[in-house]
Backbone as a printed PyTorch tensor [residue, N CA C, xyz], in Angstrom:
tensor([[[-72.0520,  20.9440, -22.6850],
         [-73.4570,  20.3130, -22.8850],
         [-74.6370,  20.8740, -21.8900]],

        [[-75.0020,  20.0810, -20.8440],
         [-76.1500,  20.4340, -20.2450],
         [-75.8580,  20.3470, -18.7120]],

        [[-75.8440,  21.5090, -17.9280],
         [-75.9840,  21.2550, -16.2660],
         [-76.8790,  20.7550, -15.9240]],

        [[-76.4390,  19.8960, -14.9460],
         [-77.5510,  19.1600, -14.1930],
         [-78.6850,  19.7540, -13.1570]],

        [[-78.8500,  21.3410, -13.1880],
         [-79.7470,  21.8050, -12.5260],
         [-81.2050,  21.1840, -12.4160]],

        [[-81.7850,  20.7450, -13.5600],
         [-82.9850,  20.2040, -13.8820],
         [-82.8590,  18.5600, -14.3800]],

        [[-82.4840,  18.1210, -13.6200],
         [-82.4120,  16.4290, -14.0970],
         [-83.4170,  16.2260, -14.9380]],

        [[-84.5820,  16.4000, -14.6960],
         [-85.8300,  15.8000, -15.8490],
         [-85.6070,  16.3410, -17.1370]],

        [[-85.0660,  17.2350, -17.3430],
         [-84.9230,  18.0140, -18.6500],
         [-83.4870,  17.5460, -19.4520]],

        [[-82.5860,  16.8840, -18.8870],
         [-81.0800,  16.5830, -19.2400],
         [-81.4210,  15.4600, -20.7560]],

        [[-80.8470,  15.9900, -21.5740],
         [-80.5820,  15.3850, -23.0060],
         [-79.2280,  14.4350, -23.1980]],

        [[-79.5660,  13.1620, -22.7710],
         [-78.2780,  12.1490, -22.6990],
         [-77.5500,  11.8570, -24.3010]],

        [[-76.7200,  12.8250, -24.5400],
         [-76.3080,  12.9250, -25.9140],
         [-74.9640,  12.7050, -25.9930]],

        [[-74.3190,  11.9520, -26.8600],
         [-72.9320,  11.9810, -26.8720],
         [-72.2540,  12.8160, -27.7490]],

        [[-71.3860,  13.9230, -26.9480],
         [-70.8760,  14.9010, -27.9030],
         [-70.1750,  14.6310, -29.1630]],

        [[-69.1910,  13.3820, -28.9790],
         [-68.4250,  13.0420, -30.2320],
         [-68.7930,  11.6030, -30.5650]],

        [[-69.2340,  11.4010, -31.7500],
         [-69.3740,   9.8590, -31.9630],
         [-68.7300,   9.3720, -33.6070]],

        [[-67.9850,   8.7570, -33.6660],
         [-67.2920,   8.5640, -34.8670],
         [-67.5730,   6.8460, -35.1610]],

        [[-67.9280,   6.6770, -36.1910],
         [-67.8380,   5.4790, -36.7540],
         [-67.4310,   5.0270, -38.2980]],

        [[-66.6310,   4.2770, -38.0950],
         [-65.6760,   3.7350, -39.4790],
         [-65.3160,   5.5010, -40.1370]],

        [[-64.4440,   6.0990, -39.3230],
         [-63.6990,   7.1720, -39.8820],
         [-62.4270,   6.9230, -39.9520]],

        [[-61.7980,   7.5360, -40.8340],
         [-60.3350,   7.3880, -41.3350],
         [-59.6100,   8.8390, -41.1120]],

        [[-58.3220,   8.7670, -40.7670],
         [-57.5140,  10.0640, -40.6970],
         [-58.3330,  11.1950, -40.2070]],

        [[-58.2390,  11.3200, -39.1190],
         [-58.9810,  12.2830, -38.3150],
         [-57.9080,  12.9800, -37.1420]],

        [[-58.3380,  14.0920, -36.5610],
         [-57.6900,  14.6670, -35.3480],
         [-58.7490,  15.2850, -34.7010]],

        [[-58.6240,  15.0870, -33.2890],
         [-59.4840,  16.2110, -32.2310],
         [-58.5750,  16.4430, -31.0620]],

        [[-58.7010,  17.8680, -31.3930],
         [-57.6140,  18.1850, -30.3380],
         [-57.9850,  19.7010, -29.8610]],

        [[-57.3300,  20.1160, -28.4290],
         [-57.6160,  21.5050, -28.0530],
         [-58.9960,  21.6680, -27.5250]],

        [[-59.9420,  20.7500, -27.1700],
         [-61.2210,  20.8260, -26.9380],
         [-61.7100,  20.5290, -25.2670]],

        [[-62.5790,  21.2400, -24.8870],
         [-63.2620,  20.8410, -23.4860],
         [-64.3990,  20.3060, -23.8010]],

        [[-64.7450,  19.1890, -23.0940],
         [-66.2490,  19.0660, -22.5730],
         [-66.5690,  18.8930, -21.2770]],

        [[-67.4860,  19.5080, -21.0870],
         [-67.7970,  19.7540, -19.8890],
         [-69.6190,  19.6130, -19.5940]],

        [[-70.2770,  19.2480, -18.4860],
         [-71.5160,  19.0640, -18.0220],
         [-72.3080,  18.0190, -19.2250]],

        [[-71.6190,  17.0080, -19.2860],
         [-72.1420,  15.8120, -20.1760],
         [-72.6590,  14.8630, -19.4450]],

        [[-73.6790,  14.2750, -20.0050],
         [-74.3210,  13.3660, -19.2030],
         [-74.6570,  11.6790, -20.1240]],

        [[-73.5060,  11.4480, -20.8930],
         [-73.7400,  10.2760, -21.9070],
         [-71.9870,   9.7810, -21.8730]],

        [[-71.7860,   9.2780, -23.1570],
         [-70.4780,   8.7710, -23.0820],
         [-69.8170,   9.9550, -24.0560]],

        [[-68.4130,  10.4020, -23.7130],
         [-67.8020,  11.6330, -23.9190],
         [-67.4990,  11.5420, -25.5170]],

        [[-66.6740,  10.5670, -25.8650],
         [-66.3020,   9.9250, -27.1850],
         [-66.4870,   9.0340, -27.5700]],

        [[-67.3980,   8.4240, -28.4430],
         [-67.5430,   6.9970, -28.8590],
         [-66.9910,   6.9630, -30.2460]],

        [[-65.5950,   6.1930, -30.0820],
         [-64.6170,   6.2060, -31.4690],
         [-64.6440,   4.6030, -31.8300]],

        [[-65.5470,   4.4680, -33.0340],
         [-65.7800,   2.7990, -33.1300],
         [-65.5800,   2.5030, -34.5010]],

        [[-64.7680,   1.2430, -34.7280],
         [-64.1040,   0.9090, -35.6310],
         [-63.6720,   1.8710, -36.7420]],

        [[-62.7450,   2.8860, -36.0220],
         [-61.8150,   3.9210, -36.7220],
         [-60.4040,   3.7560, -36.7950]],

        [[-59.9060,   4.3220, -37.7730],
         [-58.4150,   4.0680, -38.0700],
         [-57.7960,   5.3530, -38.1640]],

        [[-56.2670,   5.4240, -37.7480],
         [-55.5600,   6.6680, -38.1560],
         [-56.1180,   7.8900, -37.6080]],

        [[-56.1280,   8.2570, -36.2130],
         [-56.6610,   9.0430, -35.3740],
         [-55.8080,   9.7620, -34.4050]],

        [[-56.0140,  10.9850, -34.1140],
         [-55.0810,  11.4880, -32.7420],
         [-56.0810,  12.4610, -32.0270]],

        [[-55.9830,  12.0240, -30.8530],
         [-56.6910,  12.8860, -29.8750],
         [-55.6120,  13.5870, -29.0680]],

        [[-55.3730,  14.7760, -28.8110],
         [-54.7660,  15.5550, -28.1850],
         [-55.4400,  17.0340, -27.5230]],

        [[-54.5730,  17.1210, -26.5130],
         [-54.8280,  17.9930, -25.4770],
         [-56.4690,  18.1080, -25.1870]],

        [[-57.1240,  17.1220, -24.9760],
         [-58.5190,  17.2340, -24.8450],
         [-58.8930,  17.1920, -23.1480]],

        [[-59.6430,  17.9530, -22.7210],
         [-60.0420,  18.3170, -21.2810],
         [-61.5210,  17.7610, -21.3380]],

        [[-61.7590,  16.7130, -20.2300],
         [-63.2010,  16.6410, -19.8570],
         [-63.3980,  16.6270, -18.4270]],

        [[-64.6010,  17.3320, -17.9540],
         [-64.6360,  17.5000, -16.5270],
         [-66.0510,  17.7960, -16.3880]],

        [[-66.8180,  18.1120, -15.0490],
         [-67.8340,  18.2770, -14.8080],
         [-68.9060,  17.0660, -15.3920]],

        [[-68.5120,  15.7620, -14.8650],
         [-69.2840,  14.7050, -15.4700],
         [-70.4820,  14.4520, -14.9620]],

        [[-71.0090,  13.4310, -15.6740],
         [-72.3290,  12.9340, -15.5770],
         [-72.0320,  11.7390, -14.2790]],

        [[-73.1620,  11.3690, -13.5500],
         [-72.6200,  10.3480, -12.3900],
         [-72.6890,   8.7440, -12.8440]],

        [[-73.1150,   8.6530, -14.2420],
         [-73.3550,   7.5580, -14.7830],
         [-73.2930,   7.3290, -16.4760]],

        [[-72.4020,   6.4650, -16.5960],
         [-71.9210,   6.4480, -18.3240],
         [-71.4960,   7.5890, -18.4840]],

        [[-70.6850,   7.9510, -18.0330],
         [-69.7750,   9.3100, -18.2810],
         [-68.4280,   8.9030, -18.7460]],

        [[-68.2300,   7.9900, -19.7150],
         [-66.8170,   7.6920, -20.2240],
         [-66.3410,   8.7740, -20.8730]],

        [[-64.9460,   8.6250, -20.7810],
         [-64.1340,   9.7580, -21.6740],
         [-63.7950,   9.2620, -23.1310]],

        [[-63.1880,   8.8110, -23.4630],
         [-62.4420,   8.1480, -24.6850],
         [-62.6790,   6.9620, -24.9120]],

        [[-63.5570,   6.2080, -25.7330],
         [-63.6960,   5.0040, -25.6800],
         [-63.3620,   4.1420, -27.0680]],

        [[-62.5780,   3.7140, -27.3910],
         [-61.5090,   3.1320, -28.3710],
         [-62.5440,   1.6300, -28.6430]],

        [[-63.2030,   1.5510, -29.5530],
         [-63.6760,   0.2510, -30.0550],
         [-63.3760,  -0.3210, -31.1340]],

        [[-62.7580,  -1.2760, -31.3580],
         [-62.3210,  -2.1370, -32.6850],
         [-61.4480,  -0.9090, -33.4750]],

        [[-60.6680,  -0.1780, -32.7920],
         [-59.8030,   0.8110, -33.8120],
         [-58.3400,   0.4130, -33.8430]],

        [[-57.7320,   1.1870, -34.6890],
         [-56.3970,   1.1200, -35.3070],
         [-55.5970,   2.3570, -35.2670]],

        [[-54.4300,   2.1300, -35.1120],
         [-53.5160,   3.1870, -35.3990],
         [-54.1750,   4.7290, -34.9860]],

        [[-54.2800,   4.4610, -33.5710],
         [-54.8800,   5.6930, -32.7660],
         [-53.6620,   6.2100, -31.6690]],

        [[-53.6170,   7.5670, -31.4490],
         [-52.8960,   8.1150, -30.6490],
         [-53.6040,   8.9250, -29.5700]],

        [[-53.5400,   8.8670, -28.1220],
         [-54.1310,   9.6400, -27.1490],
         [-53.0930,  10.4210, -26.1800]],

        [[-53.0100,  11.5180, -26.5920],
         [-51.7680,  12.0830, -25.7420],
         [-51.9640,  13.4050, -25.2830]],

        [[-51.6730,  13.8340, -24.1600],
         [-51.6840,  15.1610, -23.4590],
         [-52.9280,  15.8160, -23.0870]],

        [[-54.0480,  14.5780, -22.7610],
         [-55.4160,  15.1090, -22.2890],
         [-55.6210,  14.8020, -20.7400]],

        [[-56.2390,  15.3860, -20.2060],
         [-56.6370,  15.7060, -18.7760],
         [-58.1270,  15.5730, -18.7400]],

        [[-58.4590,  14.4570, -17.7540],
         [-59.9360,  13.8200, -17.8890],
         [-60.0060,  13.5840, -16.3780]],

        [[-61.3870,  13.8730, -15.9010],
         [-62.1070,  13.3230, -14.5990],
         [-63.3130,  13.1760, -15.0720]],

        [[-63.6120,  12.0780, -15.0730],
         [-64.7100,  11.4110, -15.6570],
         [-65.7380,  10.8510, -14.7210]],

        [[-67.0040,  10.5100, -15.3180],
         [-67.8550,   9.9120, -14.0680],
         [-67.9930,   8.3230, -14.2480]],

        [[-67.4750,   7.8780, -15.4880],
         [-67.2010,   6.1910, -15.6130],
         [-65.6730,   6.2730, -16.1710]],

        [[-65.2800,   5.1280, -17.0200],
         [-64.1450,   4.9520, -17.2960],
         [-63.4690,   5.8830, -18.2040]],

        [[-62.1670,   6.4820, -18.0730],
         [-61.8110,   7.6840, -18.5970],
         [-61.4360,   7.4170, -19.9910]],

        [[-60.2280,   6.5430, -20.0960],
         [-59.7600,   5.9120, -21.6510],
         [-59.8980,   4.7220, -21.4310]],

        [[-60.1920,   4.1000, -22.6490],
         [-60.4120,   2.7430, -22.4480],
         [-60.2220,   1.8940, -23.8170]],

        [[-59.5510,   0.6960, -24.1350],
         [-59.3900,  -0.0880, -25.1610],
         [-60.8620,  -0.8750, -25.5030]],

        [[-61.5350,  -1.2670, -26.3750],
         [-62.5880,  -1.9020, -26.3310],
         [-62.4810,  -2.9350, -27.6180]],

        [[-62.6580,  -4.2980, -27.3460],
         [-62.9830,  -5.0930, -28.4890],
         [-64.2360,  -5.6770, -28.2910]],

        [[-64.8890,  -5.5750, -29.3430],
         [-66.6490,  -6.2040, -29.0340],
         [-66.9390,  -7.1280, -30.4790]],

        [[-68.0240,  -7.7130, -30.5560],
         [-68.6280,  -8.5330, -31.2940],
         [-70.0480,  -8.5310, -31.1120]],

        [[-70.8120,  -8.1980, -32.2900],
         [-72.1650,  -8.2510, -31.7930],
         [-72.7500,  -7.6560, -30.6570]],

        [[-72.4990,  -6.4190, -30.0840],
         [-73.1070,  -6.0730, -29.1340],
         [-74.2400,  -5.5880, -29.2640]],

        [[-75.3750,  -6.0520, -28.6770],
         [-76.6150,  -5.8420, -28.7580],
         [-77.0740,  -4.0290, -28.7330]],

        [[-76.1290,  -3.3380, -28.2090],
         [-76.7530,  -2.0100, -27.8060],
         [-76.4630,  -1.1860, -29.3760]],

        [[-75.6100,  -1.9860, -30.2660],
         [-75.5890,  -1.1770, -31.5040],
         [-76.7900,  -1.2400, -32.1810]],

        [[-76.5220,  -0.8670, -33.6060],
         [-77.4630,  -1.0050, -34.8810],
         [-78.3800,   0.2290, -34.8610]],

        [[-77.9530,   1.1050, -34.2920],
         [-78.3950,   2.4030, -34.7030],
         [-77.5510,   3.2050, -35.6890]],

        [[-76.7600,   4.0350, -35.1750],
         [-75.5950,   4.6300, -36.1130],
         [-74.1430,   3.9370, -36.1110]],

        [[-73.8880,   2.9050, -34.7830],
         [-72.8540,   1.9880, -34.9930],
         [-73.0850,   0.4930, -34.8850]],

        [[-72.2240,  -0.0920, -35.0730],
         [-72.3100,  -1.7800, -35.0970],
         [-71.0280,  -2.3690, -35.0690]],

        [[-70.9470,  -3.7520, -34.0310],
         [-69.9300,  -4.4240, -34.0220],
         [-70.0150,  -5.8780, -34.9010]],

        [[-70.8860,  -5.7470, -35.5880],
         [-71.0120,  -6.9570, -36.2510],
         [-69.7660,  -7.6450, -37.2990]],

        [[-69.0130,  -6.2440, -37.8700],
         [-68.0010,  -6.8350, -38.4420],
         [-66.5450,  -6.0220, -37.7790]],

        [[-66.2960,  -6.6560, -36.5520],
         [-65.1740,  -6.0100, -35.9820],
         [-63.8110,  -6.0040, -36.7990]],

        [[-62.8650,  -5.3690, -36.1740],
         [-61.4700,  -5.4310, -36.3960],
         [-60.6180,  -5.1730, -35.2550]],

        [[-59.4320,  -5.8240, -35.2270],
         [-58.7990,  -6.0670, -33.9420],
         [-58.1850,  -4.4630, -33.4580]],

        [[-58.4450,  -4.2250, -32.4940],
         [-57.8810,  -2.8020, -31.6500],
         [-56.3120,  -3.2630, -31.6360]],

        [[-55.6130,  -2.2390, -32.3520],
         [-54.1980,  -2.5170, -32.6340],
         [-53.6140,  -1.4120, -32.9240]],

        [[-52.2060,  -1.2020, -32.6520],
         [-51.3990,  -0.2420, -32.7710],
         [-51.9260,   1.2390, -32.1950]],

        [[-52.0620,   1.1040, -30.8250],
         [-52.5890,   2.1840, -30.3030],
         [-51.4040,   2.6940, -29.0410]],

        [[-51.1430,   4.0900, -29.1210],
         [-50.4910,   4.6430, -28.0930],
         [-51.2040,   5.6880, -27.1310]],

        [[-51.1250,   5.5040, -25.8350],
         [-51.6980,   6.3140, -24.8100],
         [-50.3790,   6.8040, -24.0180]],

        [[-50.2770,   8.1100, -24.0520],
         [-49.1050,   8.7180, -23.6750],
         [-49.6710,  10.1650, -23.1090]],

        [[-48.6830,  10.5990, -21.6540],
         [-48.6910,  12.1720, -21.2950],
         [-50.0940,  12.4320, -21.0140]],

        [[-50.9270,  11.7910, -20.5150],
         [-52.2950,  11.9230, -20.2200],
         [-52.3640,  12.1070, -18.6180]],

        [[-53.0340,  12.6000, -18.1210],
         [-53.5740,  12.5760, -16.7200],
         [-55.2490,  12.4480, -16.3870]],

        [[-55.3520,  11.0500, -15.9690],
         [-56.7070,  10.5730, -16.1320],
         [-57.2380,  10.0250, -15.0080]],

        [[-58.5410,  10.4450, -14.5740],
         [-59.1520,  10.0170, -13.2860],
         [-60.6310,  10.1400, -13.6250]],

        [[-61.3770,   8.9880, -12.6360],
         [-62.7020,   8.8540, -12.7630],
         [-63.0890,   8.7610, -11.3720]],

        [[-64.4360,   8.9340, -11.1860],
         [-65.2550,   9.4630,  -9.8780],
         [-65.3650,   7.8160,  -9.1030]],

        [[-65.4530,   6.8630, -10.3610],
         [-65.8160,   5.7640,  -9.3750],
         [-65.3460,   4.5520, -10.4210]],

        [[-64.8870,   4.6280, -11.5960],
         [-64.4760,   3.6480, -12.3250],
         [-62.9520,   3.3790, -12.4630]],

        [[-62.9680,   2.9450, -13.7560],
         [-61.3080,   2.9640, -14.2240],
         [-60.8020,   4.0010, -15.1280]],

        [[-59.6260,   4.8330, -14.5340],
         [-59.1710,   5.9610, -15.3890],
         [-58.3860,   5.3620, -16.6540]],

        [[-57.8110,   3.9960, -16.7150],
         [-57.6200,   3.7460, -17.8460],
         [-57.8480,   2.0720, -17.7220]],

        [[-58.2030,   1.3830, -18.9730],
         [-58.4740,  -0.0800, -19.0030],
         [-58.7610,  -0.5830, -20.0690]],

        [[-59.3620,  -1.7750, -20.3690],
         [-59.7740,  -2.5150, -21.4810],
         [-60.8360,  -3.1570, -21.1740]],

        [[-61.7320,  -3.3780, -22.3020],
         [-62.9990,  -3.8700, -22.2330],
         [-62.9780,  -4.9860, -23.1380]],

        [[-62.9320,  -6.4840, -22.6130],
         [-62.2470,  -7.4700, -23.6330],
         [-63.6840,  -8.2650, -23.8160]],

        [[-64.3680,  -7.8810, -24.8570],
         [-65.5160,  -8.7410, -24.8030],
         [-65.9950,  -9.2310, -26.3130]],

        [[-64.9990,  -9.4960, -26.8160],
         [-65.0190, -10.1640, -28.0170],
         [-64.6720, -11.4830, -28.5580]],

        [[-64.5830, -12.4290, -27.3250],
         [-64.4290, -13.7420, -27.2160],
         [-65.1120, -14.8620, -28.3080]],

        [[-66.4350, -14.3000, -28.3350],
         [-67.3970, -15.0570, -29.1490],
         [-67.3670, -15.2360, -30.4990]],

        [[-66.3000, -14.3530, -30.8460],
         [-66.0080, -14.0230, -32.5650],
         [-65.5440, -15.2870, -32.9290]],

        [[-66.0600, -16.0160, -34.0430],
         [-65.4910, -17.0100, -34.7800],
         [-63.8880, -16.8750, -35.3650]],

        [[-63.8190, -15.5280, -35.3860],
         [-62.0220, -15.5330, -35.5180],
         [-61.8590, -14.2450, -34.7120]],

        [[-60.8880, -15.0000, -33.9750],
         [-60.0930, -14.3760, -32.8480],
         [-59.1220, -13.1870, -33.4190]],

        [[-58.5370, -13.2920, -34.3150],
         [-57.8530, -12.3230, -34.6240],
         [-58.6720, -10.9210, -35.0410]],

        [[-59.7620, -11.1200, -35.0890],
         [-60.7070,  -9.7500, -35.4310],
         [-61.0090,  -9.1210, -34.2300]],

        [[-60.7930,  -9.8480, -33.3300],
         [-60.9690,  -9.0830, -31.7020],
         [-60.0000,  -9.1120, -30.7010]],

        [[-58.8940,  -9.0410, -31.1710],
         [-57.4800,  -8.9810, -30.5280],
         [-57.0620,  -7.7030, -30.1520]],

        [[-56.5860,  -7.6510, -28.9910],
         [-55.8040,  -6.3030, -28.7830],
         [-54.5580,  -6.7470, -29.1480]],

        [[-53.9090,  -5.8160, -29.8060],
         [-52.2290,  -6.1430, -30.0710],
         [-51.6640,  -4.6810, -30.6310]],

        [[-50.3460,  -4.6010, -29.8750],
         [-49.4530,  -3.5350, -30.0650],
         [-49.9870,  -2.5040, -29.5680]],

        [[-49.8050,  -2.2190, -28.2090],
         [-50.4500,  -1.3420, -27.2720],
         [-49.3070,  -0.5000, -26.7340]],

        [[-48.8810,   0.7550, -26.7590],
         [-47.9080,   1.2540, -25.7800],
         [-48.3630,   2.3150, -25.0280]],

        [[-48.3230,   2.0130, -23.9180],
         [-48.6500,   3.1160, -22.6990],
         [-47.8660,   3.5310, -21.9030]],

        [[-47.4140,   4.9470, -21.8300],
         [-46.2490,   5.4350, -21.3020],
         [-46.2370,   6.8030, -20.6880]],

        [[-45.6760,   7.3430, -19.7490],
         [-45.8270,   8.5290, -19.1820],
         [-47.0360,   9.0950, -19.3380]],

        [[-47.7840,   8.3110, -18.3940],
         [-49.1360,   9.0040, -18.0580],
         [-49.3970,   8.8250, -16.4680]],

        [[-50.3000,   9.5890, -16.0590],
         [-50.7840,   9.2830, -14.5660],
         [-52.2320,   8.8020, -14.6250]],

        [[-52.1630,   7.6780, -13.9600],
         [-53.7570,   6.8910, -13.9600],
         [-54.1020,   6.8300, -12.4280]],

        [[-55.2350,   7.4040, -11.9840],
         [-55.8850,   7.2830, -10.7190],
         [-56.2230,   5.8650, -10.6000]],

        [[-56.4170,   5.2390, -11.7120],
         [-56.7020,   3.9940, -11.3600],
         [-56.5830,   3.0070, -12.8010]],

        [[-56.7410,   1.6210, -12.4810],
         [-56.3960,   0.7620, -13.7170],
         [-57.2010,  -0.4070, -13.8190]],

        [[-57.9770,  -0.6560, -14.6330],
         [-58.5010,  -2.3010, -14.4660],
         [-58.8410,  -2.6290, -15.8700]],

        [[-59.8580,  -3.6320, -15.9500],
         [-60.3940,  -4.3960, -17.1680],
         [-61.8180,  -4.6380, -16.7860]],

        [[-62.6020,  -4.8130, -17.7690],
         [-63.8820,  -5.2340, -17.5070],
         [-63.6090,  -6.7310, -18.4680]],

        [[-63.8670,  -7.5110, -17.9040],
         [-63.5270,  -8.8400, -18.4340],
         [-64.7960,  -9.7430, -18.7380]],

        [[-65.7030,  -9.3080, -18.0190],
         [-66.7870, -10.3230, -17.9990],
         [-68.1540,  -9.6530, -19.0400]],

        [[-68.3870, -10.1980, -20.0930],
         [-69.1110,  -9.8380, -21.0240],
         [-70.5000, -10.2220, -20.7800]],

        [[-71.6560,  -9.2470, -20.4040],
         [-72.7230,  -9.6110, -19.8930],
         [-73.6840,  -9.9890, -20.7640]],

        [[-73.5870, -10.1670, -22.2870],
         [-74.1870, -10.4350, -23.3440],
         [-74.4120, -11.9240, -23.6460]],

        [[-73.1770, -12.6030, -23.9000],
         [-73.4080, -13.9930, -24.4830],
         [-74.1500, -15.0730, -23.2540]],

        [[-74.5560, -16.0990, -24.2480],
         [-75.3190, -16.9970, -23.3900],
         [-74.5450, -18.1480, -22.9820]],

        [[-73.1530, -17.8540, -23.1980],
         [-72.2270, -19.1470, -23.1150],
         [-71.0730, -19.0560, -22.4630]],

        [[-70.2720, -19.7950, -21.8860],
         [-69.1520, -19.3470, -21.1420],
         [-68.3480, -18.5470, -21.3310]],

        [[-67.8950, -17.5950, -20.4310],
         [-67.2170, -16.4700, -21.0020],
         [-65.6220, -16.6510, -20.8070]],

        [[-64.8210, -16.4400, -21.8470],
         [-63.3520, -16.4490, -21.9140],
         [-62.8740, -14.9130, -22.3570]],

        [[-61.6820, -15.1100, -22.5950],
         [-61.3860, -13.7310, -23.1230],
         [-60.5730, -13.6460, -24.5950]],

        [[-60.7440, -12.7160, -25.2760],
         [-59.9330, -12.7200, -26.6100],
         [-58.6140, -12.4180, -26.2060]],

        [[-57.7350, -12.6080, -27.5190],
         [-56.3110, -12.3060, -27.4430],
         [-55.5540, -10.8160, -26.8940]],

        [[-55.0330, -10.8950, -26.1370],
         [-54.3220,  -9.6380, -25.7850],
         [-52.8250,  -9.9690, -25.8720]],

        [[-52.1100,  -9.3610, -26.9220],
         [-50.6120,  -9.3630, -27.1800],
         [-49.9220,  -8.2200, -27.3960]],

        [[-48.6990,  -8.2900, -26.9840],
         [-47.5470,  -7.0360, -27.0660],
         [-48.2500,  -5.9780, -26.6940]],

        [[-48.3710,  -5.7130, -25.3020],
         [-48.9380,  -4.6190, -24.6910],
         [-47.8770,  -4.3520, -23.7370]],

        [[-47.3070,  -2.7090, -23.8650],
         [-46.2380,  -2.5400, -23.1010],
         [-46.6320,  -1.2860, -22.3930]],

        [[-46.3520,  -1.0280, -20.8900],
         [-46.3370,  -0.3380, -19.9810],
         [-44.8260,   0.3110, -19.3980]],

        [[-44.6310,   1.6240, -19.6410],
         [-43.5100,   2.2150, -19.1690],
         [-43.4060,   3.5320, -18.6430]],

        [[-42.9790,   3.9320, -17.5120],
         [-42.7420,   5.1420, -17.0650],
         [-44.2970,   5.7660, -16.5690]],

        [[-45.2670,   5.0390, -16.0720],
         [-46.3720,   5.5860, -15.7290],
         [-46.5250,   5.5810, -13.9740]],

        [[-47.3630,   6.4000, -13.6040],
         [-47.6270,   6.7890, -12.2550],
         [-49.2660,   6.0840, -12.1740]],

        [[-49.3090,   5.0900, -11.6420],
         [-50.7520,   4.4100, -11.4050],
         [-51.0400,   4.2160,  -9.9560]],

        [[-51.9060,   4.9270,  -9.5500],
         [-52.3080,   5.0060,  -8.1660],
         [-53.1660,   3.7450,  -7.5490]],

        [[-53.8480,   3.0230,  -8.3070],
         [-54.5400,   1.7420,  -7.7710],
         [-54.6460,   0.9170,  -9.2560]],

        [[-54.4480,  -0.6650,  -8.9940],
         [-54.4920,  -1.2970, -10.1490],
         [-55.4610,  -2.3010,  -9.4880]],

        [[-56.6630,  -2.4870, -10.1280],
         [-57.7020,  -3.6640,  -9.9090],
         [-56.9800,  -4.8780, -10.2260]],

        [[-57.3220,  -6.0380,  -9.2580],
         [-56.9570,  -7.1970,  -9.5910],
         [-57.3730,  -7.8710, -10.8360]],

        [[-58.4200,  -7.3550, -11.5130],
         [-58.8990,  -8.2510, -12.4490],
         [-58.1590,  -7.7050, -13.9230]],

        [[-56.9390,  -6.7250, -13.5920],
         [-56.3220,  -6.4050, -14.8340],
         [-55.2270,  -7.9460, -14.8560]],

        [[-55.0940,  -8.5110, -14.1740],
         [-54.3000,  -9.7100, -14.1680],
         [-55.1600, -10.7470, -14.2750]],

        [[-56.1380, -10.7920, -14.5090],
         [-57.1210, -12.2050, -14.7960],
         [-56.4190, -13.0190, -16.0140]],

        [[-56.5330, -14.4040, -15.4620],
         [-56.2450, -15.3870, -16.6190],
         [-55.0180, -15.1680, -17.6790]],

        [[-55.2530, -15.2130, -18.7460],
         [-54.1130, -14.9720, -19.9380],
         [-53.9480, -13.6130, -20.1100]],

        [[-54.7560, -12.8120, -19.5890],
         [-54.2880, -11.3040, -19.5430],
         [-53.0010, -11.0260, -18.9020]],

        [[-53.1100, -11.9330, -17.8970],
         [-51.7750, -11.5140, -17.1060],
         [-50.2360, -12.2300, -17.4760]],

        [[-50.5170, -13.3820, -18.4060],
         [-49.1590, -13.7830, -18.6600],
         [-48.6680, -12.8400, -20.2940]],

        [[-49.8060, -12.2180, -20.8030],
         [-49.5410, -11.5670, -21.8840],
         [-49.4140, -10.1770, -21.8300]],

        [[-49.6380,  -9.6150, -20.6780],
         [-49.6400,  -8.0900, -20.4050],
         [-48.2840,  -7.8690, -19.4790]],

        [[-47.7960,  -8.6120, -18.5520],
         [-47.1970,  -8.5050, -17.5230],
         [-45.8460,  -8.2870, -17.9740]],

        [[-45.4600,  -8.3890, -19.0420],
         [-43.8840,  -8.5530, -19.6820],
         [-43.7990,  -7.2760, -19.8000]],

        [[-42.6350,  -6.8360, -19.2930],
         [-42.2700,  -5.2460, -19.5880],
         [-43.1470,  -4.0920, -18.8020]],

        [[-43.9140,  -4.6340, -17.7290],
         [-44.7410,  -3.8190, -17.1430],
         [-44.0930,  -2.7360, -15.8370]],

        [[-44.0010,  -1.8470, -16.0230],
         [-43.3750,  -0.8730, -15.1190],
         [-44.4380,   0.2630, -14.8080]],

        [[-44.3730,   0.5130, -13.3360],
         [-44.8470,   1.7840, -12.6210],
         [-44.1830,   2.7770, -11.8240]]])
């Protein structure tokens, strides 16, 4: 992308953005010197991310792979050191930042996702986590995180973004069901990963 030798000339462009894409593979690429979200994967199905390397990150909004309202996705063999969250599962409903090339007006559940054999780190945020911002959706089935298998990874840190800053009413969490962790090395787990109902639904089968 663009080295930050001249900050006033930087273009903050997402290298890869998919919206409503099906049956895809992104593999064996490196993203470097980026200053926006690395990969915005929104409302997509049946995808594979394999052997992705991300480094020389931005110091803000430098996410790695964001999976918003996605189904049947695998992220495997990736090595990332990002400026923000490295890999995360995101459920969203009517996010006001959409409306350009993407939207969460018509969400689908984030389900059937496998995260395995990755080495993930962030310089100040979460190496792996969830963004659970769909609680105001009238049909909670459309914003559920379901059937997630996270195994054989190394995460520098792990946590959730539970507090949605956009709704003007009481915050609570969308459903999180059937999430399994196995054979991971996790250096730091933030307390918010076990907040509220998330604790009771995710803790079963949790191994570090």
